[in-house]
N, C-alpha and C positions, 0 to 999 in steps of 0.2 A: 208615422212618421215621416216629417219632412226631408227634404234631401240633404239641407245645411248639418242638424241631427243627425244625418246618416254617416257624414262624412266626415262629423266631431268625432262619431263614437268609430269607426275605422282607424280615426288617427287616432284617437286612445287607445285600442287594442295595439297597433303596432309600437306606439311607443311603449306599450306594458312586454310585448314580444322581446324587443330589444333589448330593453331592461331585462331581464329574467335570464337573454343570452349573454349578457356583461357577468351578471351574475354566478350564472354557470361556469362561465370562461377565470373569472376571479377564483371559484370555488376550484378550478382543475388546476388553476397557476396562481398558486399563494405567493410567487414571488420572491426573491431572495432571504437568506435567515438573517431576523435584524443584527445587525452587528458584523455581519460577515463584512469586511473590504471586497468593494465594487468589484467584476471580471472587466476588467480594463480590457480585452479583445472574444468577442465570443465566441471565435473562431478559432483559436487556440486559448484555453484555460491557462496553461501553461508558459506563457508569454511575457510574464515576469521573472522567469527562471531562466532565460536563456544563457548562452554563453556569455563567464565574465560579469553578470550584472547581478552583482554581489553590493547586499546593501551597505550600508554607514557603521552598523554595529559587528558584520563580519568580516570586511574588504581586510584588516589590519590582523585576524588571528592567524595563527601558521598552521598552514595546510596538513593535514594529517589523516592516517586511517585509524578508524576504532575497530578492533575484531575483538568482536565475544566467543570465547573458546568455552562449550558448554558442559566437554565431559572432566576438562585442566580448570574449569570455574576462574577461568581470569580474563583478562584483557591486555590484547597487546595492541601498542601504537606504532605505526609505520610511517615512517615519511615518505610521501610520493615523489621524491625528488629523487632521493637516493634508493628507493627500491627497500629499503634496511628497517630490520624492526628499533627504536628508539628507546623504547619503554616497553613496560610490563610490570599488570597489579595483580594480586591477586582480588578477587571480591566474594569471592564465597556463591553457595549456591549453584543456580543453574541458569547462569546469565546468558539469555534466547538473542533478544537485539537490542543496537546502541538506537536511540531513537531524539531527533532533534526536537525540542521546545520549540509551543506555537512563537514567539517571539526572540525563536531563532538566539536565546540566549544560554542553553541551555540541554547539556547530552542528557539521554537518562538511559538507563543501564536498568532493561524487564528483566526479571528473571521468574522463572515458572515453578510451580509446584511438584518435583519431580523425586523421584530415590531418596523416598523420606522426606527431602528438606522443603518448607515452603517458601511462599513468593516474595518477589524484594524490587526494588526499581531505588537504584542511586545513580544519584546527579554527580554530573560530569563537568566539569569547568573549563570550556573550549581554549580561555587562556593562556594554562599552566597544563591541562592535559589531564589533570588529577583528580581523583573521586571523592566525593563528601561520603555524607553519614547516610548510613543504608534502614531505609524504610523499610519496613516488613509490610506484608500484603497477605493474605490467602493465596492468590494466584497472579502472576503478570506474566502472560507470555510476551503480551506484545501489548502497545500503547499509540492511541490516537488523542490527536486534539479536537474540538469542533470547531468547526469553520468561523464562529465568532471569537474562538480564542476564549470562552469563560471555563472550560471544562476539559479536563484529560481525560480520555477513555479506556481505561485500564481493561484488558482482556483474559479475564478470567477463565481460560477454557476449560479448566478442570470443571469448573461450575456451572460451567453453562451459562455464561453470567458479564455484562459488558457494567463496569461500574465507573461513573461518572464522577472524578472529584478537582478537587480542587487544582488549577495548573503548577504551583506552584508551591502547596507545601503537601497536597495531595491528600488530603482530608476529603471524606466520602461526603458528597452531595446525595447522589441515591443511583438506585441502580436497575437495569432492566435485565430483564431471566428473558433467554432466548431457549424453551425447553424444545423447538423442534431443530436446532442447531447445534449438534452433535459436532465437537472438535470446532469451535466457533476461532478465527484464528486474524485472519487481516482482511481489508476494508478500504476502500473509498469513498468519496461524496460526490454527491451530484455537484453541476455548475453551479446551479442555484443554493448547495448548501444545507437544505429544507432534510434531506435525507443521505443515510451513508446503506452500506451495502457489504455484507459482512461473509464470509466464505464458511461453509461447513464442511470440513473437512472427515469426516467421520461417517459411521453409519450409510453408506452410499450417499454420501455427497448432496452439495446442495448448497443456496444462496438464504439468505433472510435479510429483509429491508429491514433496516430501522427509521421510523418518524423521529426526527429530534424534537419538533417542537411539539406532538402529541406525547413524545417519551414511551413509546411501545413498539413491540415489533408488527409492521403494516402488512405482512404477508413472508412466503418463504417457497423459494423455487429449486423443483431439479432438475439436474443437469441430463441429458443423454447423448450420447455420439449418434450422428445422424446413420443411416443403416447398418446399427450394430442392434442387435438384439436386445442382451441382458450389458450392458456398458456399466463397467464398477467406476464411479464416478470419485475424487478426490483434488477437489478445488484447491490453490493454494494462494497466491499472489492476485491482485485484481487491479485493473486502473482503468480511468475513462478516458474518454479519448478526447483530443484537444478541441472541437467543436461541442464535446459534452451529451452528444447522440447514444454514444452506447457505451456500455464496458465489457473491457477483456477481461478474460477469467483465464488463468492459467489452472491447467487439468495434470494433475501426477499420473494420473494411471488411467487416461485418456490421451494422455502424449501430443495436447495440443492446446491450444486456447478457444474457449465459449466466446461466442459475441450474445451480448444482452442486449436490447434494447433497453433507454435509459428511462424511455414514457410508460411504456407499457412493462416492464418488469417480466423481457418473455425472450426466450431464447431465440434466436434469430441466424443463428449461424455456428459454424465452429472451423480452425484454422490449424491442420496437421503441422506441427513442428517437430518434434522427436521424441524419444523415449524423455517419461521423467519433468515433464515441462513445471518450471516453479515458482519462478521470480519476471518482473515485470517490469522494464525502466525505459520512459519516454528517452528518446536526444532531448538535447539540448534545443536544438528550434523545431521540433513537436513533429517531426515529421517522421520519424519511425521508432519503431517500441522494440526493446534488446529483451528476449526471453533465453532465460537461463532452463537449459534442458538439465537437469541433475544426473541424465546417466541408467537410473535406477526408477523400481517402483518401492512401493512400502513394505519394507522386510529388508529391504534388499542394501546391506550396507558394505558390500564391498568398495575398495580404494582402486583409482584408474578403470571408472565405469567407464560408460558411453556417452559422458558428458559432453554437450555443444552449448553454443549460443545461435537464436536464431534471430533475422532480423526480418520484423514485416513492417511493412509500410501501411503507416495509419490510412494514405486516401485508399488505394487499392485492397486492404486487406490481405494480403500474400505475400507470404514469406518470400524475400528478395536475396538471404541470402543464410547460410547454415556454414559457422565455424564451431569444428572438432575442439576439442583439447586437446595437444601434440602425447600422447602415451597413454590417452583415457584420463578420467577425474571427475567429479561431481561437483559442478558450479552452482551455488544456492542461491544465494540472498546477497545486494550489497547495493552500488548504485554508480550512478555516469561524474565523473569529476569536474569539476564548476566551467572548467575552457570544454565540456563534451568531446577529448580526446582519448578518453580511459573509462574503459567501464572495470569499476573494481568489484569484483565478487568471493564470495570464499569456498572454500573445497570442501563439501560437507565431511569425506568419509578422507581426505587425503591429509589432512592439516596442510592445509596451503592455502594461499590467497592469491587468485590470479587477476592481475592487471594486464587488461585486455585492447586492443588499440583499437579506436572505432570505426577507423578506416580499413582495416587491410585483415585485422581480425589473431595479429600475430597477438601472442600470451607470452606474458612474463611470471615468472612464480616465489612466492615468497613465506618459506617455515615460517606456520604459526603454532598456537597450542592445539586442545584434541578436541575436535569437532567443532570447528569455525561456524559460527551462524550468520547471524545478519549483521553486517557489518553496516559502518557508514562511513562516507570521507566527508570531511568538514575542511573551512568554511563552502557554504551551497548560496546559487542564486536563487532569491525568490523575496516574496514579500511577507513570507507568513509560513511554518510548515505545519501539517496537517497529522503528522508521527511518521510511526513506522518506520525505515532505515531513513527516511528523508522523499515525502511527496510536498511538493512546492508549488505554491500559485503568486 
């Protein structure tokens, strides 16, 4: 082989190697989910949901707090300007969460299969605050929406199943079984929208990664608290960091928040908060994470427990503040007001709703029905909703 031929061969080999590396990189990074609205700020995926950034479809709606009460089977409606209950109505069943739709035009009541009652989905018109017709399903503990808006994801916890449904009619499209995820209930989505991570509450706890393109379970992860020989995990809410690099997972039995690497799907940290870590809510500027600590572990349903709110700094992953509920309480699920000044959460075992000042931690209480759970405040900033009590991007 002459020198010119040798040089040509080397060039071909290098080009082939570069091509193979490029293909491998593409395989590892499939890119954003087709149809998902583009990420506006890769350093803060919550940038479109900053304080006051109400979209044209919601900016003129009356501001209300919608509270599902599990045991009294009703919904209370609170005017946040007066802190007064202005409406309430029976919905039947086991109402668990109030969920904003992907297009921000409807609120959905999701009801689980408990107490010999089947699951249900009920639309609420946020223009009137009134419920529509009940849609019967086997189980609807919670509900999410795929980032492209093509499917509602009904969480059939009792059946270890995720049901992908038409986001308007709720007609079933297909389902994914999660046999290794007992108590599947809360979720958040990757920054590129290609997968979701669901928490598995029971049987020792863990996480399930769902590949949205392949429509299958991509893996499971068990959680363990560092330095504790036999940690009983019971993960609840989950929220991705503003830069999309990690997921934060509140664990009710571990009394803190696990940190999961978004790329490797491995546990890389743990942040102790307080007893019964439960709900996770980013501040409007995407700098802080509010953690509701219910004050109790599973099986403890006493009122006036050691409930509190922890404030985690996203950048340092440390707890900056702890605000106890005066006189005790049981802060559970909710969301931050559109202006970012108030954290609204249910008092699960105290028949109360807490309005918490996000600067001082001062608390106002509003009596509601029996065992309030996943409340939402509406309207909210953002381009679209991924579900639960409001995950906006």
